[in-house]
C-alpha positions, -999 to 999 in steps of 0.1 A, spaced: -754 -435 308 -772 -458 332 -755 -459 366 -766 -479 396 -760 -473 433 -760 -504 455 -759 -504 493 -745 -538 500 -743 -561 530 -758 -594 518 -747 -621 494 -777 -610 472 -761 -576 469 -728 -592 460 -746 -613 434 -761 -581 419 -727 -565 417 -714 -596 399 -743 -594 375 -735 -558 368 -698 -566 362 -707 -594 338 -732 -572 318 -710 -541 317 -733 -521 339 -717 -493 359 -724 -496 396 -712 -479 428 -713 -503 457 -713 -490 492 -704 -515 520 -700 -510 557 -667 -530 561 -635 -537 542 -644 -574 543 -677 -567 525 -659 -547 498 -633 -575 494 -660 -599 483 -671 -577 455 -658 -584 419 -628 -565 407 -641 -549 375 -638 -516 357 -676 -514 360 -677 -517 398 -666 -488 420 -663 -497 457 -667 -474 488 -664 -485 524 -677 -470 556 -708 -468 578 -728 -438 566 -755 -418 583 -785 -403 565 -767 -371 554 -736 -390 542 -759 -413 522 -776 -382 507 -742 -368 497 -733 -401 480 -765 -401 461 -760 -366 449 -725 -373 438 -734 -399 412 -764 -391 391 -778 -426 396 -807 -439 376 -815 -465 403 -807 -471 439 -808 -506 454 -809 -512 492 -793 -546 495 -783 -542 531 -789 -570 557 -825 -574 568 -815 -568 604 -798 -535 595 -831 -516 598 -814 -483 608 -794 -483 575 -825 -490 554 -844 -461 572 -814 -438 565 -814 -447 529 -852 -441 527 -849 -408 545 -821 -396 522 -840 -405 491 -871 -388 505 -853 -355 511 -839 -356 476 -873 -363 461 -861 -394 443 -878 -422 463 -891 -436 431 -855 -446 422 -851 -467 454 -857 -505 453 -853 -529 482 -835 -562 474 -848 -587 500 -827 -615 513 -842 -650 511 -844 -663 547 -870 -689 539 -849 -717 555 -870 -734 582 -863 -721 617 -851 -747 642 -848 -747 679 -862 -717 699 -871 -686 680 -873 -650 694 -885 -617 680 -856 -598 695 -822 -602 711 -836 -590 744 -862 -618 743 -834 -643 737 -814 -629 766 -843 -633 790 -845 -669 781 -807 -674 784 -809 -660 819 -832 -689 829 -808 -717 818 -772 -726 826 -743 -731 803 -719 -712 780 -733 -693 750 -717 -690 715 -731 -659 699 -727 -657 661 -748 -625 658 -718 -604 649 -707 -571 665 -739 -550 664 -757 -568 693 -728 -568 717 -743 -542 740 -775 -561 743 -756 -593 752 -740 -577 783 -775 -583 799 -767 -620 800 -761 -631 836 -724 -638 841 -716 -628 805 -680 -622 812 -675 -660 819 -704 -675 799 -704 -656 767 -683 -663 736 -685 -641 705 -678 -649 669 -670 -618 648 -652 -607 617 -615 -604 620 -616 -567 624 -597 -550 652 -624 -524 657 -649 -552 666 -624 -569 688 -618 -536 707 -655 -532 712 -657 -567 728 -628 -560 751 -642 -526 761 -674 -544 772 -654 -569 794 -655 -598 770 -623 -617 774 -598 -621 747 -600 -659 748 -638 -656 744 -635 -640 710 -635 -661 679 -627 -644 646 -634 -656 611 -651 -650 578 -683 -669 571 -704 -685 560 -690 -714 581 -691 -751 573 -707 -776 597 -673 -787 608 -662 -752 616 -693 -745 636 -688 -777 655 -652 -768 662 -662 -734 676 -690 -749 697 -665 -774 713 -639 -746 717 -664 -727 738 -680 -756 756 -712 -740 745 -746 -753 755 -764 -727 735 -758 -711 701 -773 -677 694 -778 -668 657 -799 -648 633 -822 -665 607 -796 -658 580 -810 -682 554 -790 -705 533 -768 -676 521 -758 -668 556 -750 -704 566 -780 -710 588 -785 -747 577 -749 -754 587 -754 -739 621 -786 -760 626 -767 -792 617 -737 -783 640 -760 -776 669 -779 -809 664 -747 -829 662 -733 -813 694 -766 -817 712 -769 -780 721 -798 -756 719 -801 -733 689 -816 -699 696 -827 -679 665 -835 -642 663 -862 -638 636 -857 -612 610 -879 -581 606 -905 -585 578 -889 -576 546 -912 -564 518 -885 -560 492 -882 -576 458 -864 -608 448 -832 -608 428 -850 -617 397 -875 -589 401 -847 -564 406 -831 -575 374 -863 -570 355 -866 -535 368 -830 -528 358 -835 -541 323 -866 -520 319 -848 -488 331 -817 -495 310 -840 -498 280 -854 -464 287 -818 -450 287 -810 -466 254 
């Protein structure tokens, strides 16, 4: 029987799970958070697992299933996870089963662009004003390098108590933490910008699926600077190419 293992984290990964559910293809989907799992389809063909896995745990998961194909559909900024998946597959000698599903981040970049969070922080420290970071929870440590971050920095994160505790432990004030589940509308982004009194908005180039165009419009309407962290180069396959590979492999199992 054809079984698929998907490491999720993007809307493309969710779309792949929905495709499997609609076609009666058995798939195990691993997500880092409960929120990510909650977005997946409820289907007898989809098995969900939640938790951040290291390389050895990924290896154990792969060994447990007898999968015919492994799809890395994690976020393009989650390079450590992708490296762990590659390493696990390499140790097991099944690297040929691994395919990378690339997120489409072709949306035009607006405002100032930076190769890294540290580069953006250096720029932020040359200007005045509050900052609304919508980078999520993974870059919190790096953002403590912002001058006066305890008063200037506002964070938008998922409504998860673990992430909130990290913010508080770093000295980010409770009233500087905004929680919510994206992607956010233009109006929601504008509301959060006004709530913070932000002069700068710090985001990733998340593409249309991650609500980047809505952030651009909100920043323009509020007259603030948009600072964008560029994604690492992603050499993966498109959704359509992944489906073709799946259909070919399924045919070999028939």
